[in-house]
Wavefront OBJ file of the C-alpha trace (Angstrom):
o trace
v -10.496 2.487 -22.810
v -10.676 4.636 -19.727
v -13.841 2.575 -18.438
v -11.768 -0.527 -19.021
v -9.294 0.724 -16.944
v -11.512 1.797 -14.320
v -13.007 -1.544 -14.242
v -9.891 -3.542 -14.236
v -8.994 -1.125 -11.175
v -12.308 -2.355 -9.429
v -11.498 -5.992 -10.077
v -7.972 -5.462 -8.632
v -9.012 -3.861 -5.667
v -11.726 -6.717 -5.108
v -8.662 -9.312 -5.659
v -6.583 -7.379 -3.067
v -9.446 -7.308 -0.673
v -10.249 -11.278 -1.127
v -6.916 -12.387 -0.420
v -6.143 -13.426 3.285
v -2.802 -11.178 4.587
v -0.111 -11.581 3.641
v -0.265 -12.953 0.065
v 1.773 -13.335 -2.899
v 1.718 -12.040 -6.494
v 0.650 -15.358 -7.734
v -2.127 -15.199 -5.587
v -3.612 -12.040 -7.005
v -2.802 -13.450 -10.498
v -4.651 -16.520 -9.721
v -7.508 -14.851 -8.504
v -7.698 -12.934 -11.851
v -7.138 -16.246 -13.781
v -10.422 -17.850 -12.073
v -12.566 -14.578 -11.912
v -11.189 -12.352 -14.638
v -9.547 -14.055 -17.197
v -10.181 -11.457 -19.895
v -7.718 -8.830 -18.058
v -4.018 -8.909 -19.294
v -1.745 -10.916 -16.729
v 0.894 -7.895 -17.633
v -1.727 -5.583 -16.560
v -1.970 -7.231 -13.258
v 1.852 -7.501 -13.008
v 2.142 -3.852 -13.702
v -0.639 -2.726 -11.575
v 0.822 -4.738 -8.599
v 4.139 -2.926 -8.815
v 2.632 0.457 -9.526
v 0.170 -0.116 -6.325
v 3.076 -1.082 -3.721
v 4.179 1.886 -2.117
v 7.783 0.461 -1.674
v 8.433 -0.989 -4.959
v 10.677 1.585 -6.661
v 9.212 0.155 -9.881
v 6.428 2.185 -9.388
v 8.205 5.353 -10.325
v 7.479 4.331 -14.074
v 3.746 4.875 -13.616
v 2.081 7.858 -14.155
v -0.394 7.903 -11.028
v 0.344 4.901 -8.892
v -2.258 4.276 -6.238
v -0.913 3.610 -2.514
v -2.759 0.176 -2.292
v -0.022 -2.574 -1.112
v 3.000 -2.632 1.081
v 5.686 -5.554 0.318
v 7.128 -7.080 3.533
v 10.752 -8.419 3.694
v 9.804 -11.642 2.827
v 8.390 -10.869 -0.389
v 4.733 -10.998 0.284
v 2.185 -8.404 -0.054
v -0.507 -6.902 2.564
v -2.757 -4.081 2.029
v -1.069 -0.546 2.768
v -2.088 1.177 5.775
v -0.488 4.412 6.100
v -0.331 4.402 9.930
v 1.656 1.231 10.081
v 3.580 1.563 6.996
v 4.494 4.806 6.902
v 4.210 7.575 4.033
v 6.175 6.580 0.689
v 6.796 8.837 -2.400
v 5.666 8.179 -5.966
v 9.124 6.910 -6.385
v 8.739 3.998 -3.697
v 10.818 5.651 -1.069
v 10.122 6.124 2.563
v 9.057 9.733 3.346
v 8.002 9.358 6.973
v 8.448 6.386 9.202
v 5.220 5.084 11.033
v 5.590 6.045 14.729
v 5.318 3.025 16.867
v 2.280 2.250 18.902
v 4.041 1.923 22.335
v 5.449 5.253 21.635
v 2.295 6.977 21.242
v 1.480 7.186 25.249
v 4.770 8.547 25.862
v 4.320 11.257 22.988
v 1.014 12.334 24.796
v 2.489 12.970 28.047
v 5.319 14.863 26.460
v 2.437 16.779 24.829
v 0.406 17.567 27.970
v 3.570 18.610 29.946
v 4.512 21.040 27.067
v 0.797 22.464 27.205
v 1.060 23.011 30.926
v 4.431 24.863 30.522
v 4.424 28.406 31.337
v 6.673 30.970 30.269
v 9.115 32.611 32.770
l 1 2 3 4 5 6 7 8 9 10 11 12 13 14 15 16 17 18 19 20 21 22 23 24 25 26 27 28 29 30 31 32 33 34 35 36 37 38 39 40 41 42 43 44 45 46 47 48 49 50 51 52 53 54 55 56 57 58 59 60 61 62 63 64 65 66 67 68 69 70 71 72 73 74 75 76 77 78 79 80 81 82 83 84 85 86 87 88 89 90 91 92 93 94 95 96 97 98 99 100 101 102 103 104 105 106 107 108 109 110 111 112 113 114 115 116 117 118 119
């Protein structure tokens, strides 16, 4: 059973990589229906919940993988920690991402701090 689970996860990763972003749950389900019809659609649905970092339903899965991020409009995109922030296994935001526009400002503060002298 474990080897079947791993191959299904490999297929899920392949399905996610094959989709242009953003995409919907139905796009992934359609990919499975065409490419891997032997995979239970309920498994696919469950793994989309478990793999979506900001889905609170993922807390019901023992070892959810951080694969996807659900946007405000309901569509999905591949999860990138630097862009989406850090999320708990319960689907709650732990640390917000730092906007790219502020990184230059933070570097200047760090530079000034390192030049600071005691006294």
